[in-house]
Structures are given as C-alpha cells and as structure tokens.
C-alpha positions in Angstrom: 32.9 -44.8 -30.3 36.6 -43.9 -28.5 38.3 -41.2 -28.9 41.3 -41.3 -31.9 43.8 -38.6 -30.6 45.6 -38.9 -33.9 42.6 -38.3 -36.3 41.9 -35.7 -34.2 45.1 -33.9 -34.4 45.6 -34.2 -38.3 41.7 -32.3 -38.3 42.6 -29.9 -36.5 46.3 -29.4 -38.0 44.4 -29.5 -41.4 42.7 -27.2 -40.4 44.2 -24.6 -38.7 46.5 -24.6 -41.8 44.2 -23.9 -44.2 41.9 -21.5 -42.4 45.3 -19.3 -40.6 47.5 -20.1 -42.5 50.1 -21.1 -40.7 53.1 -23.5 -41.6 54.4 -26.3 -40.3 56.9 -25.3 -37.9 54.0 -22.9 -36.1 51.6 -26.3 -36.2 54.2 -28.6 -34.8 54.7 -25.6 -32.1 51.2 -25.4 -31.0 50.9 -29.2 -31.8 54.0 -29.3 -28.7 52.2 -27.4 -26.3 48.9 -28.5 -27.5 49.7 -32.6 -26.2 51.4 -30.9 -22.7 48.5 -29.4 -21.4 46.5 -32.8 -21.8 47.8 -34.8 -18.4 47.0 -31.4 -16.5 43.6 -31.1 -18.2 42.6 -35.2 -17.0 44.4 -34.9 -13.9 41.8 -32.8 -12.8 38.8 -35.2 -13.8 38.1 -34.1 -18.2 38.4 -37.2 -20.5 40.9 -37.1 -22.7 38.8 -36.0 -25.6 37.1 -33.0 -23.4 41.0 -32.1 -23.0 41.9 -32.1 -26.6 39.2 -29.7 -27.4 39.5 -27.5 -24.8 43.6 -27.2 -25.3 42.8 -26.7 -28.9 39.8 -23.7 -28.2 41.9 -22.5 -26.1 45.2 -22.1 -28.3 43.0 -21.3 -31.2 41.6 -18.2 -28.9 45.8 -17.1 -28.6 46.1 -16.8 -32.3 43.3 -15.1 -32.1 41.2 -13.6 -29.2 38.1 -12.8 -31.4 38.1 -16.7 -32.3 36.2 -19.1 -30.1 36.3 -21.7 -33.2 38.1 -25.6 -33.2 37.9 -28.0 -36.3 35.6 -30.2 -35.0 35.6 -33.3 -36.8 32.8 -35.0 -38.8 30.7 -31.9 -38.6 29.6 -29.8 -40.8 31.0 -26.0 -40.2 28.3 -23.0 -39.9 28.5 -19.8 -41.6 31.6 -17.9 -40.0 31.0 -14.9 -38.0 31.3 -11.5 -40.5 34.7 -10.8 -38.5 36.4 -14.4 -38.5 39.7 -14.9 -39.3 39.2 -17.9 -39.5 36.9 -19.0 -41.8 37.4 -22.8 -42.1 37.0 -23.6 -38.4 33.7 -25.1 -36.9 32.5 -23.1 -34.0 32.9 -24.7 -30.9 29.2 -25.8 -29.7 27.5 -23.2 -26.9 27.3 -24.5 -23.8 23.2 -24.7 -22.5 23.3 -22.7 -19.8 21.2 -23.2 -16.7 18.2 -20.7 -16.5 17.8 -19.3 -12.4 14.1 -18.7 -13.1 14.1 -22.6 -13.8 16.1 -23.4 -10.9 13.9 -21.3 -8.5 10.8 -22.8 -10.0 11.8 -26.0 -9.0 13.3 -25.2 -5.7 10.1 -23.6 -4.3 8.3 -26.9 -5.8 10.5 -29.0 -3.3 9.2 -26.4 -0.7 5.7 -26.6 -0.7 6.1 -30.6 -0.9 8.0 -31.0 1.9 5.4 -27.9 3.6 2.8 -30.5 3.0 4.8 -33.5 4.0 5.6 -31.9 7.4 2.7 -32.8 9.2 2.5 -37.0 8.4 6.6 -37.1 9.8 6.0 -34.4 12.7 3.5 -34.6 14.6 4.2 -32.1 17.0 3.8 -29.3 13.3 1.2 -27.5 12.8 -1.2 -28.5 10.1 -2.8 -25.8 9.1 0.8 -23.9 8.7 2.0 -26.3 6.4 -0.2 -26.7 4.3 -1.1 -23.1 4.2 2.8 -22.3 3.2 2.8 -25.2 0.9 -0.3 -23.9 -1.2 1.3 -20.2 -0.3 4.7 -21.6 -2.6 2.6 -23.3 -5.2 1.4 -20.4 -7.1 4.8 -18.5 -6.8 6.8 -21.1 -8.1 4.8 -21.4 -11.5 5.3 -17.9 -11.7 9.2 -17.7 -12.2 8.2 -21.2 -14.3 5.7 -17.8 -16.5 8.5 -15.8 -15.9 11.2 -17.8 -17.4 9.4 -18.7 -20.3 8.4 -15.1 -20.9 12.1 -14.0 -20.5 13.5 -17.0 -23.3 10.7 -15.9 -25.7 11.8 -12.5 -25.6 15.6 -13.4 -25.4 15.2 -15.5 -28.5 13.1 -12.8 -30.5 16.2 -10.3 -30.4 18.3 -13.2 -31.8 
C-alpha cells in the first residue's frame, strides 16, 4: 500500500489540533515547515513516508521538548505518559537496538569457524594451533550470549 501524504497530513493536523490546541494559522505554518523539510530527508535516502514521520516527530519535539510522539494513522494510541502535554498523540515506536553482546557472540563464532577452516585453505598453517584457537573461541561466544541473556533479563525486570 503506497504512502498517502494527503491522508497523513490530515491525520497529523487533526491530532495536533486536538492534543496541542493549535489554531489553523499555527498548523499551516507547521505544515509548511514539514513539507519543506521532506526533500532534504528524501535526498539523504529516506522514503517519502520515512521523511514525513521524521519531520513530524522533530516538529512535535520543537513544540514540546518532552514530546517524542507523533500521530500514527491506523494504529491505536498507547497510554500517554503522565507528564505528556499531548495526550492524544500516539507514541513513536521505539527503534530496536542491536545488543553488543549478541554482536560479539556472532563475531566470535565467525572467527572460530574461520580458525577451523584455515588448515583446509592454507596447508602451511599449523592445524593444531588453528583447531585450538577455534575450540577456545566457541566457548567465549557462548559466554557472550549467556551474558547478553542475563543482562536482557535484568533490564526487563526493571521496567
């Protein structure tokens, strides 16, 4: 389904009008700023939809620095934060972060596999040394994954 800029603008304007109590002149000024920022974001490789939501979010943060929210059409709004000045605006979905422990675990597994494969492609390499290195790296990879799981479990309990 292609992105409908006109429908997104209508939803965005209605949400701002309801939640922030902005008049038509302020909404028109914000809409103009939003539309003029789209080509710059699209020149950086964002799609039309991504550029719209990024611009809308930045404008919402300018209106209220504590607002990290923008209206998302077709999605139910989560409960607003207690200190949010925009209760009717839906929260922007959080971006998933790559856990460094998972990245380290995968890197160690790749290095271990490479160490096991070195003797097959480089006959001059010492196979015992390569196998010992590979055998040492695999438990370290497992340890990195276990530490990541433990840290993730701790952080989810705090929330």
